[in-house]
N, C-alpha and C positions, 0 to 999 in steps of 0.2 A: 540415305543408306538403303540398300535392298537386302531383303532376307536371303541368307545364304551366300552373300558376297564375301570377298576377302576381308572387307572392312567389318562385316558382321561377325565373321569368325574371329577376327582380331579382338573385337569387343568381348567375346566370350572368354578368350584367353586372358586378356587384361583384367576383366572383371573378376575372374576366378583368382588371379594372382593377388588382387587387392584383398581378397578374403583369405589368403594363405593357402589356396588350392591350385594345383597344377592341371590344366587341360592342355594336351598337346595338339599338334596340327591335325593328326588323324582323327582324334576324338572330336575336335571342333568341326571337321569335315562331315563326320557322321551325324552330328547334331544339326548341321546345316541341311543335310539331306532330309532329315525328319521334318525340319521347319519348312522346307520348300514344299514337301508333299502336304503338310498340314495347311499351308496357305492356299494351295491349289484345291484341295478337297473342300476347304472351308467356304469357297465361293459357291459350292453346290449344296452342301449340307452343313448345318451348324455344329461345329466341333469346338470352337473357342470364340470368346468375345474379344480376345487379345489379338489384334492384327498389326499394330504398330511394330516395325522391325526391332527397335530397341527394347520395347516392352516385352516382345516375344522372347528375345534373347535372355533378358534378365528375369522376368516373372515366370517363364516356363522352364528354361533350361538351367540357368544359374541357380534359381530357387530350388530346383530338384536336387542339385548335387552339393550345394553348400553344407547341408547337414551330414555329409558322408563320414566325417571323423567320428561321429557319435553312433553310427549304424554298423553293426557287425558285418564283416565281409565273409564271403564263401558259403555261409549257411543258407538254407532254404528261405527264400524271401517271397512274400506275397504282396503285390500292389493291389489293394482293395479299393475298387472304384477308380480304375486307372484313367478313365476318360479318353483323352487323345494320347495317352501313353505317359502321363506324368504322375509321379516322378520316376516310374519304372524304367522307361527306355533310356533317359539320360544316365540313370544309375547303372544300367547294364552296359552302356557305352564305356563308362568309367571303370566298370568291374566285370570284364567279359567272363571271368571264371565263376562268378556267383550264380547259382541256379535260381531262376526267377519264374514266377507265374503272375501274369497280369490278368485281372478279371474286371468285368463291368457288366451291368445289367442292360446296357444299351447295345443292341446288335450293330447299329451303324458305327459306333465308336470302336467296337472290337473288330469289325471288318477293316476299319482304317488301321488299327494297331497291327493286325496281321499283315496287312499290305506293307507297312513300314518295316516290320521285322523281316519280311522276305527281301526287301530292298537292301537292308543293312547287313543281312547275313550274319547276325550275331548268334552265337551258339547257346544251347542249354536254356532256352526261354520259351514259354508257351503263353498264349492268350486265349481266354475262354469267355464265352458269353453266358453269364449266369449271375443270378443275384446271390448275395452273401448268404441269405437264409437257406437257399437251395444247396449251395456248395457245402454248407455245414452239415447237411444230411448225407453227403457222399462219404462213405468210409475211407475212400482213397485220400481224402483231404483233411479228415478230422485229425487234429493234433499234429499236422504235418510241418507247420511253418515255425521256424525259430524267430523270424522277423516278419512283422506285418507293418507295411507303411501305407499311409493314405493322406491325401489332402483332406482337411476337415470338411466333411459334407453334412455333418450333424453334430450334436453336442457329444461330449466324451462318453456319456452314459450309453448312448446308442452305438457309438463306435465300439466300445468295450463289449457290449452284448453281442454284436455281430462277429467280432473277432474271436470271442471266447472259444467256440468249438473248433476253430481252425488253428489255434496257437498251441505249440508244444508247451510242456510243463515249465521249461526253462526259458521260454520265449518272451518277447516284449513287443508292444505296439508303439509305433513311432508316428505321431500325428503332426502333420505340417499345418500350422495355423497362421492366419493373417490377423491384422489388428481388429477387424470387424467381427471375428468369430466369438460368439457368446460363450463358447466352451472354454475360452481362455480363463474364465473366472472360476471354473470348476476345479477344485483341488482334491476332491475325493471322488472316486469313481467306483460304482458297483455294477457288475454285470448280473444277469439272471443267475439264480442259485443253480449249482453250488459254487460257481466261480465268483471271486471278488478281485478287484484290481486296486492297486495302490499307485500313486504318482511316484515315479522313481526320480525323474529329473525334468527340468524345463530350461531349455537353452534359448536365449534371446539373441537374435542377430539382425543385421540390416543388409538389405540387398545392395550390392555394389551399384554405383552410378545413380540409381534412382533414390536410394536411401530408405525405401519402404521397410517397415519393421515386420519381423517374422518371429515365430516361436516354434521350436520343436519340442513337443510334449511326449515324454516316454512313460508308458504304463506297463505294469507287470502283474500277473496273477498272484494272489496271496494263497499260499498253501493252506488247506484246511487243517 
C-alpha cells in the first residue's frame, strides 16, 4: 500500500466506519494530500517518526478524528502543539466551518503546516509559530478559545497551566493520550493560581485496524 493511494483512502473510510464515523471521498482525498506532503517533507526534515502507510493513516489521521463526537463544533478551537498538523488539520477537513488556530513552537513544523493549508485551501484557519507561554501574553488570544485540543506532550498539570490563559471561561481542554502517557494516571489537575481544573470526562477507545488503546481526557476550569 502506498500513502495517498486509492487503497490508502479506502482504509481511512473503512476504518472510520468501524468506529461509527463517516469520512467521505473528498475528505479522504484531502487527508491523502496532507499525508503525501508529510511523507515528502519528512525525507528532508524530521516531522514524524510514523512513516508506514497504514500506521500513518490510523495513528495520525483516524486518531485525530475519532474523538470528534466529544469535541464541540463551530466554536473557536486551538490546536496547542500541532506538530505536523495533528489533530488540527484532519479535524478541519471534517469540520470546514469550525474556526481554528494551529500553533507550535517549532518553526519548521509551522512552515510545513502553512504549506499544507495553502494546498488544501481550507477556510478560516491560521497557523502561528509561537510557544504557548508567549501566546498567553498576547491580549488577542487571552480567553479566546472555547476548545483547546492537543496530543499529550506533557503531564496534565503542565498542559492545564499552559492552556489556562488561552481558554474561555466556559471552555474545555481535550487531551489526546496514548497508553504510555504518564498523565493518564492523573485524576485531579491544578493550574497556576487563580485557575483550577477538574477532570470532566475520560473516553477510552481503540484505533481501528491496529487496535491501539487511546484516551481522550477532558478538563474544565473550576470557577472561583
